[in-house]
N, C-alpha and C positions, 0 to 999 in steps of 0.2 A: 432421463433425457433432459437436456438443457432447455429452458424456456428461451424461445427464438427472440422474444421481445428484448431480453437482456443477454445476448450473446456474448462470450468473452472477447477481449481485443485480439484481433487476428494476429497470429504469430508470436503470441506471448511466450509459448513454450516450444520446446524442440519436438515434443510429440504429445499425443493425447489418446488415451485409451477409450475415450468416450467418442460416440458418433458426432461428427462435425455438424454444425447447424449453419446452413447457408444464410448469408445475411438477406434481410427483407427490406424493401424500399420503405423508408419511414419519413414522415414529414410532420412538422408542427403545425397542426390545423387551428384555425381561428374558432374559439368557442362561439356558440350560438348567441349568447348574451352579449358578446362584444360587438355584434352587429346592430344591437339595439341603440336607442338613443341615449340610454344610460344603463350601466351595469347595475346588478342588484345592490341594494344598499350596502355600502361598506366593502364589497368584494374587491373592487379595483384598488381602493385604498389598501386594503389588507395585503393584496398580491403585491404591491410595491414595497410594503413594510417587510414583508417576508423575504423578498429578493435582497433588500438592503440589509437586513439582519443577517441573512446567510453569508453576505460578503463580509460582515464583521467577524463571524465565526471563523471563516476561511483564513482571514488575516491573522487572527489570534491563534489560531492552531499552528499556522506556518511559523509564526513569530516564535511560539514556544518550541517547535521543532528545532528551528535554527539555534536557538538559545542552548538547547541540550546537545545539539551537534558541536557547537562551540565548546561546550564543557568536555564533550569527547575529544575534541582536537587537543585541548590542553592535557588530557591523560595520555594521548598518544605522543605528544611532545616529550612528556616526561618518561614514556617508555622508550622513545628513540634516544634520548639523551642518556638514560641510564637503565638499560634492559635488565630486569630482575623479576622474580615471581611476583613480588608485590606490585610493581608497575604495570606488569602484564595483566594482573588480576583487577587492578583499578581501571584499566583501559577496557577490559571485558565488561566490567559492572556499568561503566558509562555508556557503552555501546548498547547493552540491554535496556537500560533506562531510556535512552534517546529513541530507540526503535519503538518502544510502547507509545510514545506521544506521536511519532511519525506515523505509526500504523493508523492512527485515527484520521489522519489527513487523506487516506485513500478513498474515503467517501466523496472527495472533491475531484476525482478523476473520471475518465471514461466518456467524456463529452467534448473532447477537443479543446479544453481550457489550456491555460498557461503551462501546466505541467506535462500534458500528453498531446499537444498539437503536433502537427507534423514535425516542427523544428523544436519541440519541447524537450526538457532534459530528463524525462522519466526513465528512459532506457539507460542513462548514465547514473541515475539515482538508485533504481530499485530493481534492475533487471535480474532475473532468475530463471531457471537454475543455471549454474555456471560450471564449466569444465575446469576443475582445479588445476589440471596439467597445463591449461593455457597461461596459468599465472606463475606456479611455483612448483617445486618438487613435490611428487606424490609418491606413494608406495610402489615400489618396482620400477619407478621412473625418476631417479634421483636428479637428474639434470634437466628436467623439463621446465617450461615456463619462460616467460620473458624476463623474470627476475634473474634466471641463470644464464641469459644470453647477453653479454656485455656489448654486443653490436647494437642493442636496442636502447635508445635513449629513454630515461625515466623522468619525463617532465610532463606538464599538463597537456601540452598539445599532443604529445606521443601517445599518452594513455587514452586521452578522449578519442583519437583517431583509431586506436586499436579496439575500443569497445564495440563488441558486435562485428567486427571485421570477419568476413568469410563465415559467419555463423552466429546464431543467437546464443549458443553456449559460450562464445568467446568473450567472456566479461572481463573488463580491465578496471572498472571503476564502480563506485557505489557501496551502499550499504553491505552488500553480501561479499564483494571482493575484499572489503575490510574485515568482515566477519571471518572469512577464510585465513587472512593473515593473522588474525588475533587467536583463532582457535586451532586452525589446522584441520586436516581431514577428520571426519567422525567415523572411526572405525570400531567404536564400542557399542555394545547393546545397552549399556546401563549409564551412559553419560555423554557428554559432548566431546569434541575434539580435544586433543591433549598437547597442542603445539608447546614445546619448552621455550623458556625465555632465552636459552642459548642460541636459537635460530636467529636471534638479532644481535648476538655478541661476535665481534671480529674475532677469529681464531677458533671459535667454537662450532661454527657452521659455514659452509661455502656460501659466498655472496650474502653475508649478513648485512653489509653496508647497503647493498642494493635492495635488500628486503625492507630495511628501515626507510630507505628513500622512496620506495614504492608505496609503502604505508602513508608517509607524509604527504605525497603527491595525491593519493586517492582521497584522503582527508580534505585537502585543500580544494580539490574539485567539487567534493560533496558541498562543501560550504558555498562555493561560488554558485552552484546550481540552486541551492535552497534560497540563497540570497536573491537569485533572479526570479524565482516563483514569488517570494515574498514581495518583491517590488512591484510585481504585476497586480497585486492585490492591496497595495498601499492606498490608504484614503487620500482624497484631495489631489490626485494626480491624473494626468492624461494617460491612462493605462487601461488594461483590461477590465479592472474592477470598475472604472467609470462607465464603460460600455455595458457591462453587465448589469449594473444598477438601473440603467435606462432600458433594458432589454424586456421588462414586463413578463408576459406570458412565455416568451422564448426562453427567458432565463429560468422560469419555473420548469419548463421542459428539461433543460440542461440538468437541473437539480435532481429530477426524478430519474432521468436516464443515469445519472451518476450512482445513486443509491440502488437503483434496480439492477444495474450491471455488476456492481460490487456484491450485492446480495446473491444474485443467482449465477451469473456467468463466471465470476471471479472467485468468491469466496466458497460458495457451495460447490461449484463446478470444478474449476482448475486447482483449488487448493485443498479441498476435502475429497470430492468424488474421484479425481484422478488419483490421489494417494490411496484411497480405498480399493481402487481397482488394480493398481499396480503393486500394492504392498511394499514399495521400495523406499528405502530410507531417504535417497536423493530426491523423492518427490515431496519432502516437507520444505516449507518455506525457508525457514532458518535452520538448515540442517547441521551446520558445523557447531552451533552454540546450544543446539536442542531447545531453543526458545520459541518454537512455532506455537505453542499454546498461548503464548504471549501476544503473538501476531493475530491470531484468531480472535481473541477478546478484544484487541484494539480495534480490529476491523468491525466487529459487531457493535462496539461502544460508539465508533465513529458513525455508524449508520443511525444509530439511536440519537446521536447529537444533532444530525442534520434533521431528523424527522421532528424531533421536539423543539429545536431551536435553542439548544442548551449545550454549553461547554464549560467544563471545569479546567481552568488553567493550571498550570504547574505550580503556581503560587497559591493555589487553593481557592482563588476567587472564582465566581461563576458568571458566565456571560449568558443571560437569559433574554429571549425574545420570541417573537412569532416565527414559527417553523411551518414545514409542510403540513403538521398535524392540524395547526390552526386554520390553514386554508381549506384543507380537505373536509373538516368537519362542518364547514359553512355549506357544502354542497351534499354531503352524506355523512351524517354523524356516526351512524353505525359502522360504517366501513372504516372511518378514522379511528374509532375505539377499537375495532379488530386489529388494524394495522399496529396500533400502539401496543396492544397486548402481545401480538406475535413478535414484535421487535424486542420487547423486554424479555419474552420467553427465549428469544434466540441468543440474547446476551447471557442469561442465566445458564443456558446450555453450553455456551462457549466457556463460561467461567468454571463449568463442571468437568472440563476435559483434563484429565491428569497428565502430568509431564512424565516422560517425554512423549511428544506426539507420535514419533516413530514406533513406539511400542503399542500405540492404540491402533494402528492399522494392520498389525501382524494377523495373519489368518487365525492363529490360535486365540487371539484375544477378542472373543465374541462380545463381551461386554463393551469393550473400547470402541469397536467397530459399530456397535449399536448405538453408543452415544454419538459418534460422528455422523451416523446416518440420520438420527433424529435431529441434529443441528442442520445438516444439509436440506432436510425436509422443511424445516422451519423457516430457513432462509429463503427457500423456493417459494413457500406459501406467501411470505410477505412481498416478494417480488411480483407475484401474480396480483395481489391486491393493489400494490402500487401502480401496476398498469391499468387496473380498473379505476383507481383514483385519478390517473391521468385522463382517462376517457371521460370521467365526471367533470373535468375541467375543459373538455373540448379537445384534448391532445390524444387523438386517435392513433397515432403512430410514433414510435420512439426509435431513436438511433443516435449514435455518437455524432457530434459535430452539429 
């Protein structure tokens, strides 16, 4: 069962084989010490430092994600200009690298921040799973998708408007739409999709020019959306970050909601337990490229980043400062140590998942299923302890927003 304190974002998936959890009323409560004349020595100052350093981590992570997305854009431009096996392979490699950095940023979601507020771009950036036939030709439906419908304009406004139109599976933008165009359907048990470069060459495949155009526009939209999120976290501006840094305990609540929800409701629940229950290839996150194992590791690492206040940038430099760990250990050192060990264990378990993920969920793969179950259990345990840590800080109830 999912932990109701950290239930998944409503409507994330088109279905769930797990029992739904009704949302509970959650409020950020004022801790008892805040009503005193003075907080315990150093705690208020530390709380402020944790919030400010967290904002630095977020900004650095999104800056790296944008930089790698820009590198992907260059590879896609090369593919579109001269489709070949080599330019397609280079684009796929750039997509995979960019996703591993973006995956760490998902620890900054789930509390109504810039990326997933009501008007936020998360659904355009990372929505899944998608209906491949909504985008392009699929097996037994060679003329399907908006790419094969010349009446549909392929520009930013059009694709943005079509994203999730008439259904959550109707994805027209973001990482996974781009992934599908680069790899095609994954119809193999022993590897990813095998879209040929000829699909992008005029005269070799129907609507190749429109396929190139769609890929170009999807990439441009992704860059726009990542830029908008990064701007919201830019230092020295009148933006979301400025308000977040002034938010005190409320901002700590948001941080805990983000990591708790990713731990339990999203990663353990929607991305692992649903796949274990369904045993369906389409229930893995990055199913076309068979890189879901990277997604899981990136998410687990992102959680540890936030907890420890540490992030290693793509250039190898390390951003280190006070994280939730340092705040929680002031009120309950043993609990802080337990959460730290659990998060490190979750990361090790994630790193031990063999590729491809879809082979690990098969009914016949008992060892693979046991590994995934152990990871889901570890993630759930750390989420429960995060809720206890929140209570120790006076935050008795947790929810998005």
